[in-house]
TORLUM-921043 format. One record per residue (C-alpha): residue in one letter; residue number from 0; x, y, z. Coordinates in nm, 3 decimals, m for minus. Example, Ala and Ser with C-alpha at 12.3 -4.5 7.8 and 13.67 -1.06 7.14 Angstrom:
BEGIN
<rec 'A'; 0; <1.230; m0.450; 0.780>>
<rec 'S'; 1; <1.367; m0.106; 0.714>>
***
This chain:
BEGIN
<rec 'M'; 0; <5.462; m0.751; m6.136>>
<rec 'I'; 1; <5.334; m0.411; m6.026>>
<rec 'P'; 2; <5.167; m0.406; m5.684>>
<rec 'V'; 3; <4.822; m0.251; m5.685>>
<rec 'S'; 4; <4.642; m0.123; m5.379>>
<rec 'G'; 5; <4.283; m0.199; m5.287>>
<rec 'A'; 6; <4.170; 0.150; m5.389>>
<rec 'T'; 7; <4.345; 0.121; m5.727>>
<rec 'W'; 8; <4.201; m0.226; m5.783>>
<rec 'R'; 9; <3.851; m0.096; m5.714>>
<rec 'S'; 10; <3.909; 0.182; m5.967>>
<rec 'L'; 11; <4.026; m0.075; m6.224>>
<rec 'R'; 12; <3.722; m0.302; m6.181>>
<rec 'P'; 13; <3.476; m0.285; m6.471>>
<rec 'Y'; 14; <3.166; m0.083; m6.394>>
<rec 'W'; 15; <2.944; m0.370; m6.495>>
<rec 'H'; 16; <3.076; m0.569; m6.197>>
<rec 'V'; 17; <2.904; m0.324; m5.965>>
<rec 'D'; 18; <2.585; m0.334; m6.171>>
<rec 'A'; 19; <2.586; m0.713; m6.176>>
<rec 'K'; 20; <2.632; m0.721; m5.799>>
<rec 'W'; 21; <2.331; m0.492; m5.747>>
<rec 'V'; 22; <2.114; m0.690; m5.985>>
<rec 'A'; 23; <2.206; m1.018; m5.815>>
<rec 'G'; 24; <2.149; m0.860; m5.474>>
<rec 'L'; 25; <1.803; m0.728; m5.561>>
<rec 'L'; 26; <1.698; m1.059; m5.712>>
<rec 'L'; 27; <1.833; m1.242; m5.409>>
<rec 'L'; 28; <1.641; m1.004; m5.182>>
<rec 'C'; 29; <1.313; m1.108; m5.346>>
<rec 'V'; 30; <1.404; m1.477; m5.340>>
<rec 'L'; 31; <1.509; m1.470; m4.974>>
<rec 'G'; 32; <1.192; m1.285; m4.877>>
<rec 'T'; 33; <0.988; m1.556; m5.046>>
<rec 'G'; 34; <1.206; m1.827; m4.893>>
<rec 'L'; 35; <1.162; m1.696; m4.538>>
<rec 'L'; 36; <0.785; m1.690; m4.583>>
<rec 'L'; 37; <0.785; m2.045; m4.721>>
<rec 'A'; 38; <1.015; m2.162; m4.442>>
<rec 'S'; 39; <0.778; m2.018; m4.183>>
<rec 'L'; 40; <0.475; m2.185; m4.340>>
<rec 'W'; 41; <0.666; m2.511; m4.379>>
<rec 'W'; 42; <0.759; m2.504; m4.010>>
<rec 'V'; 43; <0.405; m2.443; m3.882>>
<rec 'T'; 44; <0.255; m2.706; m4.114>>
<rec 'A'; 45; <0.474; m2.985; m3.977>>
<rec 'E'; 46; <0.263; m3.256; m3.815>>
<rec 'R'; 47; <0.285; m3.156; m3.449>>
<rec 'P'; 48; <0.213; m2.780; m3.478>>
<rec 'A'; 49; <m0.045; m2.842; m3.752>>
<rec 'V'; 50; <m0.235; m3.102; m3.547>>
<rec 'D'; 51; <m0.228; m2.870; m3.244>>
<rec 'T'; 52; <m0.367; m2.584; m3.454>>
<rec 'V'; 53; <m0.647; m2.792; m3.605>>
<rec 'S'; 54; <m0.731; m2.935; m3.261>>
<rec 'T'; 55; <m0.758; m2.584; m3.117>>
<rec 'F'; 56; <m0.971; m2.460; m3.408>>
<rec 'L'; 57; <m1.213; m2.753; m3.382>>
<rec 'A'; 58; <m1.231; m2.724; m3.004>>
<rec 'L'; 59; <m1.317; m2.356; m3.038>>
<rec 'S'; 60; <m1.584; m2.440; m3.295>>
<rec 'F'; 61; <m1.754; m2.702; m3.077>>
<rec 'S'; 62; <m1.717; m2.526; m2.739>>
<rec 'P'; 63; <m1.993; m2.264; m2.715>>
<rec 'K'; 64; <m1.885; m2.162; m2.363>>
<rec 'G'; 65; <m1.512; m2.149; m2.433>>
<rec 'L'; 66; <m1.219; m2.384; m2.392>>
<rec 'D'; 67; <m1.185; m2.329; m2.019>>
<rec 'D'; 68; <m1.548; m2.386; m1.926>>
<rec 'E'; 69; <m1.576; m2.653; m1.657>>
<rec 'T'; 70; <m1.949; m2.729; m1.690>>
<rec 'E'; 71; <m1.940; m2.959; m1.992>>
<rec 'I'; 72; <m1.625; m3.135; m1.874>>
<rec 'A'; 73; <m1.778; m3.200; m1.531>>
<rec 'Q'; 74; <m2.080; m3.352; m1.703>>
<rec 'L'; 75; <m1.848; m3.564; m1.915>>
<rec 'R'; 76; <m1.671; m3.696; m1.605>>
<rec 'Q'; 77; <m2.006; m3.788; m1.447>>
<rec 'T'; 78; <m2.116; m3.964; m1.764>>
<rec 'L'; 79; <m1.793; m4.163; m1.772>>
<rec 'R'; 80; <m1.835; m4.274; m1.412>>
<rec 'A'; 81; <m2.190; m4.387; m1.487>>
<rec 'S'; 82; <m2.102; m4.563; m1.814>>
<rec 'P'; 83; <m2.102; m4.944; m1.786>>
<rec 'T'; 84; <m1.834; m4.973; m2.056>>
<rec 'G'; 85; <m1.623; m4.682; m1.930>>
<rec 'V'; 86; <m1.622; m4.532; m2.282>>
<rec 'V'; 87; <m1.823; m4.227; m2.396>>
<rec 'Q'; 88; <m1.874; m4.055; m2.731>>
<rec 'P'; 89; <m1.883; m3.694; m2.606>>
<rec 'V'; 90; <m1.958; m3.512; m2.933>>
<rec 'E'; 91; <m2.278; m3.629; m3.095>>
<rec 'G'; 92; <m2.227; m3.719; m3.459>>
<rec 'L'; 93; <m1.848; m3.755; m3.434>>
<rec 'R'; 94; <m1.658; m4.080; m3.384>>
<rec 'V'; 95; <m1.459; m3.944; m3.092>>
<rec 'T'; 96; <m1.435; m4.160; m2.781>>
<rec 'V'; 97; <m1.290; m4.099; m2.438>>
<rec 'R'; 98; <m1.221; m4.306; m2.127>>
<rec 'E'; 99; <m1.195; m4.178; m1.774>>
<rec 'E'; 100; <m0.822; m4.250; m1.754>>
<rec 'D'; 101; <m0.770; m4.036; m2.066>>
<rec 'I'; 102; <m0.878; m3.717; m1.893>>
<rec 'V'; 103; <m0.765; m3.770; m1.534>>
<rec 'G'; 104; <m0.565; m3.471; m1.416>>
<rec 'R'; 105; <m0.633; m3.268; m1.731>>
<rec 'S'; 106; <m0.776; m2.916; m1.731>>
<rec 'P'; 107; <m1.094; m2.844; m1.931>>
<rec 'R'; 108; <m0.886; m2.694; m2.212>>
<rec 'E'; 109; <m0.654; m2.994; m2.221>>
<rec 'V'; 110; <m0.950; m3.233; m2.228>>
<rec 'R'; 111; <m1.103; m3.053; m2.525>>
<rec 'L'; 112; <m0.773; m3.047; m2.714>>
<rec 'Y'; 113; <m0.727; m3.418; m2.646>>
<rec 'L'; 114; <m1.075; m3.499; m2.778>>
<rec 'F'; 115; <m1.046; m3.298; m3.096>>
<rec 'G'; 116; <m0.691; m3.416; m3.150>>
<rec 'Q'; 117; <m0.853; m3.745; m3.250>>
<rec 'L'; 118; <m1.003; m3.558; m3.546>>
<rec 'A'; 119; <m0.702; m3.342; m3.622>>
<rec 'G'; 120; <m0.472; m3.641; m3.682>>
<rec 'P'; 121; <m0.680; m3.797; m3.964>>
<rec 'F'; 122; <m0.740; m3.451; m4.111>>
<rec 'Y'; 123; <m0.367; m3.380; m4.125>>
<rec 'R'; 124; <m0.286; m3.712; m4.291>>
<rec 'E'; 125; <m0.583; m3.745; m4.528>>
<rec 'G'; 126; <m0.727; m3.396; m4.559>>
<rec 'L'; 127; <m1.100; m3.325; m4.565>>
<rec 'D'; 128; <m1.183; m3.688; m4.646>>
<rec 'G'; 129; <m1.011; m3.802; m4.328>>
<rec 'L'; 130; <m1.210; m3.554; m4.121>>
<rec 'T'; 131; <m1.553; m3.622; m4.272>>
<rec 'A'; 132; <m1.491; m3.996; m4.233>>
<rec 'M'; 133; <m1.495; m3.938; m3.856>>
<rec 'A'; 134; <m1.853; m3.804; m3.875>>
<rec 'D'; 135; <m2.148; m4.044; m3.870>>
<rec 'D'; 136; <m2.410; m3.773; m3.917>>
<rec 'P'; 137; <m2.469; m3.605; m4.259>>
<rec 'E'; 138; <m2.545; m3.271; m4.092>>
<rec 'V'; 139; <m2.216; m3.281; m3.902>>
<rec 'Q'; 140; <m2.033; m3.370; m4.224>>
<rec 'R'; 141; <m2.189; m3.069; m4.396>>
<rec 'R'; 142; <m2.086; m2.838; m4.111>>
<rec 'I'; 143; <m1.732; m2.974; m4.127>>
<rec 'E'; 144; <m1.705; m2.923; m4.503>>
<rec 'Q'; 145; <m1.829; m2.565; m4.472>>
<rec 'G'; 146; <m1.610; m2.480; m4.175>>
<rec 'V'; 147; <m1.271; m2.618; m4.281>>
<rec 'G'; 148; <m1.173; m2.316; m4.492>>
<rec 'P'; 149; <m0.807; m2.216; m4.441>>
<rec 'L'; 150; <m0.741; m2.526; m4.232>>
<rec 'V'; 151; <m0.653; m2.705; m4.558>>
<rec 'L'; 152; <m0.311; m2.541; m4.517>>
<rec 'F'; 153; <m0.248; m2.759; m4.211>>
<rec 'T'; 154; <m0.231; m3.093; m4.390>>
<rec 'A'; 155; <0.052; m3.325; m4.490>>
<rec 'A'; 156; <m0.021; m3.257; m4.858>>
<rec 'A'; 157; <0.022; m2.882; m4.810>>
<rec 'H'; 158; <0.339; m2.942; m4.607>>
<rec 'R'; 159; <0.490; m3.149; m4.889>>
<rec 'T'; 160; <0.400; m2.882; m5.144>>
<rec 'L'; 161; <0.567; m2.615; m4.932>>
<rec 'Q'; 162; <0.875; m2.836; m4.896>>
<rec 'R'; 163; <0.911; m2.870; m5.273>>
<rec 'A'; 164; <0.872; m2.495; m5.318>>
<rec 'L'; 165; <1.129; m2.433; m5.044>>
<rec 'I'; 166; <1.382; m2.660; m5.216>>
<rec 'L'; 167; <1.333; m2.468; m5.541>>
<rec 'V'; 168; <1.384; m2.137; m5.361>>
<rec 'G'; 169; <1.698; m2.280; m5.199>>
<rec 'I'; 170; <1.841; m2.366; m5.540>>
<rec 'C'; 171; <1.764; m2.016; m5.670>>
<rec 'T'; 172; <1.929; m1.869; m5.362>>
<rec 'G'; 173; <2.246; m2.068; m5.427>>
<rec 'V'; 174; <2.253; m1.963; m5.793>>
<rec 'L'; 175; <2.215; m1.593; m5.708>>
<rec 'L'; 176; <2.474; m1.608; m5.431>>
<rec 'V'; 177; <2.742; m1.698; m5.684>>
<rec 'P'; 178; <2.736; m1.369; m5.881>>
<rec 'L'; 179; <2.671; m1.164; m5.566>>
<rec 'I'; 180; <2.987; m1.300; m5.403>>
<rec 'A'; 181; <3.190; m1.310; m5.722>>
<rec 'F'; 182; <3.124; m0.946; m5.812>>
<rec 'S'; 183; <3.172; m0.818; m5.458>>
<rec 'Y'; 184; <3.511; m0.698; m5.337>>
<rec 'R'; 185; <3.713; m0.843; m5.049>>
<rec 'F'; 186; <3.504; m0.834; m4.730>>
<rec 'G'; 187; <3.202; m0.740; m4.938>>
<rec 'R'; 188; <3.185; m1.108; m5.027>>
<rec 'V'; 189; <3.074; m1.163; m4.669>>
<rec 'G'; 190; <2.897; m0.834; m4.609>>
<rec 'S'; 191; <2.683; m0.826; m4.924>>
<rec 'P'; 192; <2.497; m1.153; m4.848>>
<rec 'G'; 193; <2.458; m1.033; m4.489>>
<rec 'V'; 194; <2.301; m0.704; m4.595>>
<rec 'V'; 195; <2.063; m0.880; m4.833>>
<rec 'L'; 196; <1.960; m1.132; m4.564>>
<rec 'F'; 197; <1.907; m0.850; m4.313>>
<rec 'A'; 198; <1.693; m0.652; m4.558>>
<rec 'A'; 199; <1.490; m0.959; m4.656>>
<rec 'S'; 200; <1.410; m1.053; m4.296>>
<rec 'L'; 201; <1.347; m0.706; m4.154>>
<rec 'P'; 202; <0.985; m0.660; m4.276>>
<rec 'G'; 203; <0.884; m1.006; m4.158>>
<rec 'T'; 204; <1.050; m0.953; m3.820>>
<rec 'V'; 205; <0.867; m0.626; m3.762>>
<rec 'L'; 206; <0.531; m0.754; m3.888>>
<rec 'S'; 207; <0.539; m1.084; m3.696>>
<rec 'S'; 208; <0.644; m0.905; m3.377>>
<rec 'L'; 209; <0.357; m0.658; m3.409>>
<rec 'V'; 210; <0.107; m0.936; m3.478>>
<rec 'R'; 211; <0.234; m1.138; m3.181>>
<rec 'L'; 212; <0.205; m0.832; m2.955>>
<rec 'W'; 213; <m0.151; m0.766; m3.075>>
<rec 'L'; 214; <m0.256; m1.128; m3.029>>
<rec 'R'; 215; <m0.124; m1.130; m2.673>>
<rec 'R'; 216; <m0.312; m0.816; m2.581>>
<rec 'A'; 217; <m0.634; m0.902; m2.764>>
<rec 'V'; 218; <m0.695; m1.253; m2.630>>
<rec 'V'; 219; <m1.068; m1.326; m2.593>>
<rec 'A'; 220; <m1.134; m1.615; m2.355>>
<rec 'V'; 221; <m1.514; m1.616; m2.378>>
<rec 'P'; 222; <m1.680; m1.685; m2.716>>
<rec 'P'; 223; <m1.866; m1.383; m2.860>>
<rec 'T'; 224; <m2.241; m1.388; m2.887>>
<rec 'E'; 225; <m2.421; m1.416; m3.217>>
<rec 'E'; 226; <m2.494; m1.043; m3.209>>
<rec 'A'; 227; <m2.124; m0.956; m3.177>>
<rec 'G'; 228; <m2.056; m0.976; m3.548>>
<rec 'L'; 229; <m1.805; m1.147; m3.773>>
<rec 'A'; 230; <m1.514; m0.929; m3.661>>
<rec 'E'; 231; <m1.542; m1.042; m3.299>>
<rec 'V'; 232; <m1.574; m1.406; m3.403>>
<rec 'A'; 233; <m1.260; m1.376; m3.616>>
<rec 'R'; 234; <m1.079; m1.208; m3.328>>
<rec 'Y'; 235; <m1.182; m1.489; m3.092>>
<rec 'F'; 236; <m1.048; m1.760; m3.323>>
<rec 'A'; 237; <m0.733; m1.566; m3.416>>
<rec 'T'; 238; <m0.622; m1.482; m3.063>>
<rec 'N'; 239; <m0.676; m1.838; m2.940>>
<rec 'A'; 240; <m0.549; m2.039; m3.238>>
<rec 'L'; 241; <m0.288; m1.824; m3.413>>
<rec 'L'; 242; <m0.066; m1.707; m3.126>>
<rec 'P'; 243; <0.116; m2.044; m3.096>>
<rec 'L'; 244; <0.194; m2.020; m3.469>>
<rec 'V'; 245; <0.313; m1.659; m3.477>>
<rec 'Q'; 246; <0.575; m1.720; m3.208>>
<rec 'P'; 247; <0.790; m1.968; m3.410>>
<rec 'I'; 248; <0.743; m1.759; m3.724>>
<rec 'S'; 249; <0.872; m1.454; m3.538>>
<rec 'R'; 250; <1.175; m1.655; m3.419>>
<rec 'I'; 251; <1.258; m1.766; m3.774>>
<rec 'Y'; 252; <1.260; m1.407; m3.901>>
<rec 'L'; 253; <1.455; m1.288; m3.597>>
<rec 'L'; 254; <1.724; m1.554; m3.645>>
<rec 'A'; 255; <1.760; m1.454; m4.010>>
<rec 'L'; 256; <1.780; m1.087; m3.911>>
<rec 'V'; 257; <2.052; m1.154; m3.652>>
<rec 'G'; 258; <2.240; m1.376; m3.898>>
<rec 'G'; 259; <2.238; m1.108; m4.167>>
<rec 'L'; 260; <2.343; m0.839; m3.921>>
<rec 'G'; 261; <2.621; m1.063; m3.791>>
<rec 'L'; 262; <2.764; m1.117; m4.140>>
<rec 'A'; 263; <2.750; m0.745; m4.217>>
<rec 'L'; 264; <2.926; m0.656; m3.890>>
<rec 'L'; 265; <3.188; m0.926; m3.949>>
<rec 'A'; 266; <3.266; m0.779; m4.289>>
<rec 'L'; 267; <3.283; m0.427; m4.143>>
<rec 'V'; 268; <3.519; m0.529; m3.862>>
<rec 'G'; 269; <3.737; m0.726; m4.103>>
<rec 'S'; 270; <3.758; m0.431; m4.338>>
<rec 'I'; 271; <3.855; m0.196; m4.056>>
<rec 'I'; 272; <4.126; m0.432; m3.927>>
<rec 'A'; 273; <4.264; m0.482; m4.279>>
<rec 'G'; 274; <4.268; m0.105; m4.333>>
<rec 'L'; 275; <4.462; m0.051; m4.011>>
<rec 'G'; 276; <4.714; m0.313; m4.123>>
<rec 'R'; 277; <4.773; m0.125; m4.447>>
<rec 'G'; 278; <4.810; 0.213; m4.274>>
<rec 'R'; 279; <5.185; 0.272; m4.336>>
<rec 'P'; 280; <5.363; 0.555; m4.524>>
<rec 'A'; 281; <5.338; 0.537; m4.902>>
<rec 'P'; 282; <5.661; 0.473; m5.101>>
<rec 'P'; 283; <5.816; 0.771; m5.288>>
<rec 'A'; 284; <5.659; 0.860; m5.620>>
<rec 'G'; 285; <5.848; 0.792; m5.941>>
<rec 'P'; 286; <5.806; 0.796; m6.316>>
<rec 'W'; 287; <5.737; 0.422; m6.348>>
<rec 'P'; 288; <5.383; 0.282; m6.361>>
<rec 'G'; 289; <5.242; 0.204; m6.020>>
<rec 'A'; 290; <5.493; 0.417; m5.834>>
<rec 'G'; 291; <5.362; 0.552; m5.506>>
<rec 'V'; 292; <5.103; 0.274; m5.486>>
<rec 'R'; 293; <5.116; 0.021; m5.202>>
***
């Protein structure tokens, strides 16, 4: 059996192996990019972060003076102390109740999030029907139906849909990994998936980091006036409700980026070490096939 060096083996590999590796890598790049986006959405639509997001959005919608305003909460505390039953329905038209012990020691923001969390739970589990069922006033129901908008993403039904899509993307990823690894050479079987993962996560890492930085710097604590315009209203809701979501999304992309870079570096170091191990004088050349090849 004639020994063949790594360089000779690479020269003997069919050209279509390289083409197949590139095709599999490009397809995997698109699939992984989609998978990271779906994984991020799946993570933020789990029950706890989704309920927190909906609670914040509703609290912003029903707090004309902002989440940290003490005036309304002080009035609520006085009403509770004067109530003979010790129970108050603080938002007219909504079946939301509160007792004095529920809000003891809570800040105004925490009180508001607790109150509207009673609406966010049914909305997450049952969707719009669960939220409108909490309203006993037709006008409030109409306002809720008109104002839900993109909040439909933060429901259990949407979370299950994202989970099914994520499983499908995972299967496609596994299928594409097979030819990418099979048609790669030596340490490229580790490095190629790493490079693809790095490339797939890089745009999301940069974009989510920039969005997170902007949200932190653009926080608006006081609600804009009616004359401020739609842009200021959108900024108010985005900076108060979206920042807690962007942070875990940014971490997901960053972990994928570090994982891809780690695999690529591992392959590079392994290749260098293997090359140093083969760095010995070549045998004398001769007329037989493979002579002079280590």
